Steps between C-alpha positions, in 0.01 A plus 500: 500500500773612269640273230833549330543293178839395378632247249755224558532342157170351414377519863293796621578578863237693698622665816192535720500758778209532742215287621341254261157550651138591423470823307769669301784253572313201368356689205832648396661156515228333294509783241878475463485125436221546248713767326796269485295220343367740232863574419567126484736511795428170670817426699436700806694514831333673800747656742308512823775617736322833553147355538452510878139389497255294293134439569249257353439731204877507433511120524211481257675732261815285503293187420302681226820636339672166524212340320501774231871472444494121487211507254712713269780236519711713735643467853457719806753450774573669832814651652591593858165483668543649854412258786156649574398466129649147483301408816166616343572332167589173676186509720280555191685238292610749238870471577491143354357630169796721427872452470661730746865600503733700728761565233398717200754349254389147585142602454565656161697195385203272592283633223 
């Protein structure tokens, strides 16, 4: 998992690239969210267009990070989840917990 961080106004956009799965991918993701919260960056948009696979550990990491961001008064939203990832998130019920967008400018404007 590689994560590129960029800013769009007050929104932090994380471009995720690679599997969000047990091991490094899930750990790198959780660590990045924890770092952003320490920096008081609580408006976070996850660009998932290059995440081809997510497993139960990745789903758990999304839920944990959503809880952490919400607890800090922030918002965590999703962008461009590929069909396979969408399917897994819908089956597990996690898709309904997030706001997902296909258009980045609309996603940013929603914060």
